[in-house]
N, CA, C and O of each residue as an XYZ file, in Angstrom:
304
protein
N      96.772    104.114    117.062
C      96.818    104.321    118.474
C      97.970    105.279    118.777
O      99.052    105.132    118.207
N      97.768    106.225    119.634
C      98.842    107.182    119.920
C     100.126    106.479    120.365
O     100.120    105.695    121.314
N     101.208    106.768    119.676
C     102.505    106.210    120.027
C     102.842    104.894    119.368
O     103.994    104.463    119.425
N     101.867    104.231    118.738
C     102.140    102.953    118.072
C     102.623    103.238    116.656
O     101.894    103.802    115.840
N     103.867    102.840    116.375
C     104.466    103.096    115.073
C     104.280    101.932    114.112
O     104.272    102.124    112.896
N     104.131    100.729    114.651
C     103.962     99.545    113.806
C     103.324     98.441    114.629
O     103.623     98.278    115.812
N     102.429     97.675    113.981
C     101.759     96.545    114.631
C     101.631     95.457    113.581
O     100.896     95.614    112.606
N     102.345     94.350    113.773
C     102.372     93.284    112.774
C     101.933     91.979    113.420
O     102.437     91.601    114.478
N     100.988     91.287    112.777
C     100.572     89.958    113.201
C     101.058     89.000    112.121
O     100.744     89.169    110.943
N     101.837     87.981    112.537
C     102.425     87.051    111.573
C     102.185     85.614    112.016
O     102.094     85.325    113.209
N     102.084     84.724    111.043
C     101.972     83.303    111.369
C     103.368     82.742    111.626
O     104.368     83.296    111.170
N     103.417     81.649    112.356
C     104.678     80.966    112.650
C     104.819     79.810    111.661
O     103.995     78.896    111.673
N     105.840     79.828    110.810
C     105.962     78.769    109.805
C     106.205     77.378    110.390
O     105.996     76.377    109.704
N     106.640     77.305    111.643
C     106.902     76.009    112.274
C     105.729     75.515    113.107
O     105.675     74.341    113.473
N     104.785     76.412    113.408
C     103.644     76.050    114.247
C     102.397     76.747    113.718
O     102.216     77.938    113.971
N     101.528     76.040    112.987
C     100.356     76.675    112.390
C      99.341     77.200    113.409
O      98.438     77.956    113.051
N      99.484     76.809    114.654
C      98.574     77.285    115.694
C      99.101     78.535    116.399
O      98.414     79.097    117.252
N     100.307     78.972    116.053
C     100.944     80.089    116.759
C     100.939     81.360    115.919
O     100.975     81.315    114.689
N     100.893     82.483    116.606
C     101.011     83.798    115.984
C     102.128     84.570    116.680
O     102.379     84.397    117.873
N     102.786     85.419    115.912
C     103.758     86.356    116.445
C     103.174     87.749    116.282
O     102.731     88.113    115.193
N     103.168     88.517    117.336
C     102.691     89.895    117.273
C     103.863     90.793    117.632
O     104.464     90.658    118.698
N     104.178     91.712    116.725
C     105.283     92.645    116.948
C     104.723     94.055    116.952
O     104.046     94.476    116.015
N     105.015     94.769    118.015
C     104.577     96.153    118.146
C     105.807     97.033    118.288
O     106.766     96.667    118.969
N     105.779     98.190    117.648
C     106.828     99.185    117.828
C     106.167    100.442    118.371
O     105.239    100.986    117.773
N     106.659    100.883    119.503
C     106.101    102.052    120.187
C     107.148    103.148    120.280
O     108.348    102.876    120.295
N     106.683    104.386    120.341
C     107.626    105.487    120.480
C     108.230    105.543    121.877
O     109.278    106.155    122.079
N     107.563    104.896    122.852
C     108.108    104.851    124.212
C     107.351    103.804    125.024
O     106.214    103.466    124.692
N     107.970    103.288    126.082
C     107.254    102.368    126.971
C     106.033    103.028    127.616
O     105.049    102.351    127.915
N     106.090    104.322    127.829
C     104.966    105.057    128.431
C     103.743    105.004    127.515
O     102.624    104.792    127.982
N     103.958    105.196    126.204
C     102.842    105.126    125.245
C     102.228    103.736    125.225
O     101.006    103.592    125.182
N     103.072    102.716    125.257
C     102.556    101.350    125.268
C     101.706    101.099    126.505
O     100.602    100.564    126.407
N     102.217    101.480    127.656
C     101.477    101.283    128.904
C     100.154    102.053    128.879
O      99.128    101.542    129.328
N     100.178    103.265    128.362
C      98.953    104.069    128.288
C      97.917    103.410    127.382
O      96.718    103.494    127.649
N      98.370    102.753    126.312
C      97.426    102.114    125.391
C      96.626    101.014    126.080
O      95.473    100.766    125.727
N      97.227    100.364    127.047
C      96.545     99.267    127.737
C      95.367     99.749    128.578
O      94.523     98.948    128.980
N      95.304    101.046    128.845
C      94.196    101.610    129.600
C      93.059    102.130    128.735
O      92.020    102.530    129.261
N      93.233    102.132    127.417
C      92.176    102.620    126.524
C      91.001    101.641    126.499
O      91.213    100.430    126.451
N      89.765    102.149    126.532
C      88.584    101.271    126.528
C      88.573    100.274    125.362
O      88.231     99.109    125.566
N      88.931    100.694    124.166
C      88.912     99.786    123.010
C      89.931     98.661    123.174
O      89.673     97.525    122.776
N      91.072     98.972    123.750
C      92.105     97.954    123.967
C      91.658     96.987    125.056
O      91.827     95.775    124.922
N      91.093     97.516    126.127
C      90.583     96.649    127.201
C      89.530     95.690    126.663
O      89.523     94.508    127.005
N      88.644     96.206    125.822
C      87.584     95.369    125.241
C      88.180     94.291    124.333
O      87.774     93.130    124.395
N      89.142     94.675    123.492
C      89.775     93.706    122.590
C      90.499     92.625    123.384
O      90.431     91.447    123.035
N      91.183     93.014    124.436
C      91.890     92.035    125.256
C      90.921     91.075    125.941
O      91.195     89.877    126.022
N      89.796     91.583    126.435
C      88.839     90.698    127.106
C      88.190     89.729    126.115
O      87.880     88.594    126.476
N      87.982     90.167    124.866
C      87.429     89.270    123.839
C      88.466     88.253    123.372
O      88.127     87.103    123.090
N      89.718     88.669    123.289
C      90.761     87.801    122.779
C      91.305     86.801    123.779
O      91.769     85.727    123.395
N      91.253     87.143    125.058
C      91.847     86.274    126.086
C      91.368     84.825    126.029
O      92.192     83.921    126.164
N      90.072     84.561    125.834
C      89.627     83.161    125.754
C      90.199     82.402    124.550
O      90.220     81.171    124.556
N      90.654     83.109    123.535
C      91.211     82.471    122.348
C      92.702     82.159    122.494
O      93.278     81.456    121.664
N      93.316     82.679    123.546
C      94.757     82.533    123.729
C      95.033     81.339    124.636
O      94.631     81.322    125.800
N      95.722     80.347    124.092
C      96.063     79.151    124.870
C      97.151     79.469    125.895
O      97.186     78.872    126.971
N      98.023     80.393    125.565
C      99.099     80.766    126.471
C     100.057     81.708    125.786
O     100.035     81.868    124.565
N     100.884     82.317    126.575
C     101.890     83.226    126.055
C     103.246     82.561    126.199
O     103.558     81.970    127.233
N     104.031     82.663    125.167
C     105.402     82.172    125.232
C     106.276     83.247    125.834
O     105.858     83.991    126.721
N     107.474     83.314    125.346
C     108.399     84.326    125.829
C     108.016     85.694    125.303
O     107.378     85.818    124.258
N     108.409     86.710    126.035
C     108.198     88.098    125.615
C     109.582     88.703    125.412
O     110.466     88.548    126.254
N     109.763     89.385    124.301
C     111.049     89.980    123.971
C     110.893     91.477    123.802
O     109.912     91.933    123.213
N     111.834     92.242    124.303
C     111.906     93.675    124.031
C     113.163     93.920    123.236
O     114.229     93.394    123.553
N     113.031     94.726    122.196
C     114.165     95.051    121.349
C     114.243     96.560    121.153
O     113.308     97.280    121.503
N     115.319     97.029    120.612
C     115.483     98.429    120.248
C     115.657     98.497    118.733
O     116.737     98.198    118.224
N     114.598     98.891    117.998
C     114.693     98.960    116.540
C     115.806     99.917    116.097
O     115.945    101.014    116.638
N     116.572     99.498    115.135
C     117.620    100.344    114.575
C     117.124    101.095    113.353
O     117.485    102.253    113.141
N     116.291    100.434    112.544
C     115.706    101.096    111.386
C     114.589    100.222    110.856
O     114.467     99.059    111.238
N     113.788    100.773    109.988
C     112.709    100.025    109.364
C     111.812    100.965    108.605
O     111.712    102.148    108.932
N     111.160    100.439    107.592
C     110.263    101.248    106.782
C     109.191    101.875    107.672
O     108.515    101.170    108.421
N     109.039    103.160    107.595
C     108.026    103.863    108.370
C     108.463    104.255    109.765
O     107.725    104.945    110.468
N     109.641    103.834    110.183
C     110.113    104.174    111.519
C     111.095    105.330    111.426
O     111.955    105.374    110.546
N     110.947    106.257    112.349
C     111.890    107.383    112.374
C     113.086    106.995    113.243
O     113.071    105.957    113.905
N     114.082    107.806    113.234
C     115.277    107.530    114.044
C     114.975    107.661    115.529
O     115.799    107.269    116.356
N     113.798    108.209    115.893
C     113.446    108.325    117.312
C     112.723    107.105    117.837
O     112.423    107.043    119.029
N     112.431    106.123    116.978
C     111.799    104.885    117.421
C     112.804    104.122    118.257
O     113.860    103.735    117.757
N     112.489    103.897    119.539
C     113.496    103.305    120.400
C     113.089    101.998    121.027
O     113.949    101.330    121.601
N     111.840    101.583    120.960
C     111.451    100.360    121.630
C     110.423     99.582    120.837
O     109.599    100.153    120.123
N     110.485     98.289    120.974
C     109.438     97.402    120.470
C     109.041     96.498    121.611
O     109.887     96.057    122.390
N     107.785     96.228    121.708
C     107.323     95.335    122.773
C     106.392     94.315    122.196
O     105.885     93.461    122.924
């Protein structure tokens, strides 16, 4: 997806029913634009019934990571 540098889905070792999704975007603008793409809208509408709820949402500023350039500034 344009602007998406990393997308990781991980299980929660303390809660087998929970997932952690970490996305790294080149900018908040790219992330927001992705939400308007038809494929993303379709995936969200299919996935929403499977989601019991959302916990907290965290935004971070990546400092480094495999595959990330020094211009990577946000994760959502």
